[in-house]
Rosetta silent file (secondary structure, phi, psi, omega in degrees, C-alpha in Angstrom):
SEQUENCE: MRIGLIIVVGLLLSACAGRPGGNFVGVNTPDDAGDLPSNYKEAAVTFLENQLRDPGSAQIEIGEAQRGSCDIGIYGKFHGWRVPIRYNAKNAYGGYVGYQNAYVWFNGARIKRVSDSPRFCP
SCORE:     score description
SCORE:     0.000 S_00000001
   1 L     0.000  -45.455 -178.466  -51.808   18.483   26.744 S_00000001
   2 H   -67.135  -38.814  177.632  -51.263   19.928   23.301 S_00000001
   3 H   -62.278  -41.990  179.075  -52.641   23.347   24.326 S_00000001
   4 H   -61.937  -41.110  178.713  -50.243   23.391   27.295 S_00000001
   5 H   -64.694  -41.066  178.630  -47.284   22.676   25.018 S_00000001
   6 H   -63.624  -40.975  179.359  -48.318   25.473   22.665 S_00000001
   7 H   -65.068  -43.660  179.828  -48.589   27.901   25.579 S_00000001
   8 H   -62.924  -45.397  178.773  -45.148   26.939   26.927 S_00000001
   9 H   -62.942  -40.755  177.798  -43.523   27.298   23.504 S_00000001
  10 H   -61.906  -41.905  177.939  -45.255   30.663   23.042 S_00000001
  11 H   -65.619  -40.521  178.789  -43.974   31.899   26.385 S_00000001
  12 H   -64.440  -41.893  179.795  -40.442   30.773   25.593 S_00000001
  13 H   -69.448  -35.577  179.676  -40.484   32.521   22.229 S_00000001
  14 H   -69.542  -24.809  177.462  -41.914   35.726   23.665 S_00000001
  15 H   -68.810  -21.911  179.396  -39.040   35.824   26.159 S_00000001
  16 H   -78.668  -19.728 -179.117  -36.671   36.193   23.192 S_00000001
  17 L   -79.692  119.720 -179.821  -38.366   39.386   22.052 S_00000001
  18 L  -127.427 -167.741  178.900  -36.582   42.331   23.595 S_00000001
  19 L   -68.298  155.370  178.323  -36.056   45.961   22.933 S_00000001
  20 L   -57.729  139.107 -178.437  -34.666   46.877   19.513 S_00000001
  21 L   101.534  -16.153  176.702  -30.925   46.467   19.457 S_00000001
  22 L   103.703  175.424 -178.184  -30.935   43.362   21.599 S_00000001
  23 L  -106.344    5.262 -175.432  -30.705   42.484   25.244 S_00000001
  24 L   -83.937  150.537 -179.701  -26.928   42.345   25.505 S_00000001
  25 L   -60.878  128.560  177.481  -24.903   44.781   27.559 S_00000001
  26 L    92.012  -19.017  179.631  -23.766   47.725   25.444 S_00000001
  27 L   -76.829  134.411  179.845  -26.038   47.004   22.484 S_00000001
  28 L  -146.686 -173.579 -179.582  -28.248   49.957   21.658 S_00000001
  29 L  -108.287  164.528  177.748  -30.139   51.633   18.825 S_00000001
  30 H   -57.489  -33.328  179.621  -29.088   54.548   16.594 S_00000001
  31 H   -67.851  -19.011 -179.070  -31.460   56.816   18.524 S_00000001
  32 H   -78.351   -7.122 -175.797  -29.525   56.058   21.726 S_00000001
  33 H   -62.318  -31.264  179.090  -26.387   57.858   20.471 S_00000001
  34 L    71.456 -169.483  179.444  -27.555   61.145   21.950 S_00000001
  35 L   -90.086  144.430  177.600  -25.950   64.521   21.365 S_00000001
  36 L   -75.711  130.374  178.630  -22.212   64.910   21.000 S_00000001
  37 L   -67.421  147.642 -178.058  -20.724   66.943   23.875 S_00000001
  38 L   -66.681  -24.974 -178.744  -19.158   70.240   22.835 S_00000001
  39 L  -101.577   31.274 -174.597  -15.899   69.345   24.631 S_00000001
  40 H   -60.973  -35.237 -179.338  -15.546   65.906   23.036 S_00000001
  41 H   -65.597  -45.998  179.611  -11.999   66.540   21.819 S_00000001
  42 H   -63.972  -41.817 -179.987  -10.730   67.520   25.243 S_00000001
  43 H   -63.647  -41.815 -179.648  -12.550   64.612   26.890 S_00000001
  44 H   -66.861  -43.255  179.918  -11.120   62.088   24.404 S_00000001
  45 H   -65.414  -43.663  178.475   -7.562   63.399   24.767 S_00000001
  46 H   -60.769  -43.228  178.791   -7.794   63.420   28.579 S_00000001
  47 H   -61.115  -46.231 -179.888   -9.114   59.863   28.574 S_00000001
  48 H   -63.367  -45.514 -178.896   -6.289   58.697   26.290 S_00000001
  49 H   -59.786  -34.242  178.449   -3.606   60.519   28.298 S_00000001
  50 L   -67.867  -15.653  179.513   -4.802   58.786   31.465 S_00000001
  51 L   -93.346  -12.306 -173.600   -4.033   55.443   29.792 S_00000001
  52 L   -93.342  151.924  179.076   -0.454   56.330   28.805 S_00000001
  53 L   -69.978  -42.238 -178.179    2.729   55.816   30.823 S_00000001
  54 L  -129.430   76.715 -173.477    4.199   59.225   29.905 S_00000001
  55 H   -63.549  -25.989 -179.546    1.274   61.425   28.811 S_00000001
  56 H   -67.195  -23.474 -178.825    3.400   64.583   28.689 S_00000001
  57 H   -95.667   -1.577 -175.084    5.451   63.181   25.821 S_00000001
  58 L   -69.263  138.572  173.546    2.471   62.000   23.754 S_00000001
  59 E  -105.580  111.372 -170.273    2.037   63.328   20.238 S_00000001
  60 E  -121.075  131.385  173.274   -1.706   63.327   19.648 S_00000001
  61 E  -119.520  125.522 -177.438   -3.738   64.065   16.513 S_00000001
  62 E  -118.156  136.755 -178.779   -7.499   64.063   16.945 S_00000001
  63 L   -96.959 -177.056  179.389  -10.067   63.900   14.157 S_00000001
  64 L   -81.961  146.593  179.380  -13.651   65.027   13.853 S_00000001
  65 L   -72.761  144.150  175.813  -16.444   63.024   15.463 S_00000001
  66 E  -134.221  140.039  175.054  -18.743   60.970   13.272 S_00000001
  67 E   -75.021  134.334 -178.129  -21.971   59.249   14.153 S_00000001
  68 E  -169.168 -165.413  179.630  -21.631   55.533   13.532 S_00000001
  69 E  -144.126  158.230  176.702  -21.722   52.030   14.913 S_00000001
  70 E  -138.910  153.641 -178.916  -19.312   49.264   15.785 S_00000001
  71 E   -80.260  137.939  174.042  -19.753   45.546   16.312 S_00000001
  72 L  -105.856   77.976 -177.389  -19.721   44.145   19.823 S_00000001
  73 L    57.084 -133.410  179.843  -18.484   40.691   18.930 S_00000001
  74 L   -91.589    1.502 -169.632  -21.378   38.469   17.911 S_00000001
  75 L   -85.784  -21.994 -178.526  -23.855   40.315   20.118 S_00000001
  76 L   142.589 -151.864 -175.568  -24.854   43.235   17.945 S_00000001
  77 E  -121.984  148.820  169.486  -23.936   46.875   17.476 S_00000001
  78 E  -106.448  128.721  179.906  -23.097   49.823   19.645 S_00000001
  79 E  -108.699  133.178  179.856  -24.299   53.139   18.179 S_00000001
  80 E  -175.803 -156.663  178.683  -22.652   56.389   19.155 S_00000001
  81 E  -106.135  124.102 -178.693  -20.138   59.038   18.183 S_00000001
  82 E  -100.535  125.080  178.001  -16.717   57.812   16.996 S_00000001
  83 E  -114.840  113.130  179.769  -13.719   60.097   17.549 S_00000001
  84 E   -80.230  137.123  177.522  -10.537   58.970   15.744 S_00000001
  85 E  -131.216  136.760  174.146   -7.223   59.595   17.495 S_00000001
  86 E  -119.282  128.560 -174.961   -3.723   58.978   16.182 S_00000001
  87 E  -144.665  155.319  175.426   -0.991   59.060   18.796 S_00000001
  88 E  -132.237  125.356 -176.795    2.659   58.309   19.428 S_00000001
  89 L  -136.707  162.789  179.977    3.809   57.826   23.004 S_00000001
  90 E   -83.505  147.903  176.020    6.856   56.656   24.898 S_00000001
  91 L   -92.987 -170.861 -177.019    7.126   53.173   26.335 S_00000001
  92 L   -64.621  -21.675 -179.488    8.678   52.135   29.667 S_00000001
  93 L   -91.837   -0.222  177.389   12.193   52.422   28.167 S_00000001
  94 L    88.283    6.630  179.155   11.658   56.033   27.085 S_00000001
  95 L  -102.384  145.069  175.932   11.444   55.344   23.358 S_00000001
  96 E   -70.097  141.657 -175.558    8.579   56.264   21.076 S_00000001
  97 L   -97.073   -7.248 -177.648    6.674   53.215   19.842 S_00000001
  98 L   101.364  158.266 -176.565    5.297   54.696   16.621 S_00000001
  99 L   -66.981  138.786  177.433    1.914   56.066   15.720 S_00000001
 100 E  -130.378  158.078  178.169   -1.121   54.031   16.709 S_00000001
 101 E  -105.788  144.123  172.960   -4.835   54.507   16.116 S_00000001
 102 E  -140.041  152.616  178.137   -7.552   54.621   18.732 S_00000001
 103 E  -128.801  118.791  178.815  -11.266   55.263   18.477 S_00000001
 104 E   -98.352  127.616 -176.532  -13.104   56.780   21.407 S_00000001
 105 E  -107.427  122.030  177.237  -16.842   56.085   21.370 S_00000001
 106 E  -101.184  145.249  169.744  -19.242   58.529   23.005 S_00000001
 107 E  -126.787  100.000 -171.905  -22.832   57.852   23.935 S_00000001
 108 L    68.103 -131.757 -176.214  -24.224   61.270   24.708 S_00000001
 109 L   -87.632   -0.556 -173.043  -21.841   63.084   27.045 S_00000001
 110 E  -114.199  144.652  172.686  -20.032   59.962   28.248 S_00000001
 111 E   -79.433  125.897 -176.727  -17.192   57.881   26.861 S_00000001
 112 E  -109.977  -31.302 -175.719  -18.488   54.322   26.616 S_00000001
 113 E  -149.673  153.202  172.656  -15.880   52.414   24.613 S_00000001
 114 E  -135.659  134.616 -179.047  -12.353   52.688   23.267 S_00000001
 115 E  -143.265  168.511  175.552  -11.040   50.466   20.499 S_00000001
 116 L  -103.253    9.110 -179.925   -8.224   50.217   18.016 S_00000001
 117 L  -130.226  140.645  177.936  -10.649   49.489   15.190 S_00000001
 118 L   -76.071  -10.907 -175.540  -13.339   51.752   13.695 S_00000001
 119 L  -114.845  -17.604 -177.522  -15.671   48.769   13.198 S_00000001
 120 E  -125.155  126.756  179.909  -15.141   46.529   16.226 S_00000001
 121 L  -136.900   92.943 -177.650  -15.458   47.735   19.812 S_00000001
 122 L   -61.900    0.000    0.000  -15.349   44.973   22.406 S_00000001
């Protein structure tokens, strides 16, 4: 009986061991960041413009990419390339809303996350 209990507890604990970085969706390791695409600036701007109501009026400033990580809530970290963007765009009434910050996160050649914080990316 005692041996059976030890085996069951051992199996349950071994199920908790996963790949480095965790088992949660989006959590990865620093090695998973991959290479930054050469057209990252264009890709980030295009992605942002597709989210705006009036992309033709947007005033966009894009920074240099940096390798880094951001928290995915309580689940762990996402590792990738962070591209900072500062933009000012018009709202539905045609008025500019003021400059805002966005961070586009690349994992290899693909955009994986966008956040308004350099440290938290839901």
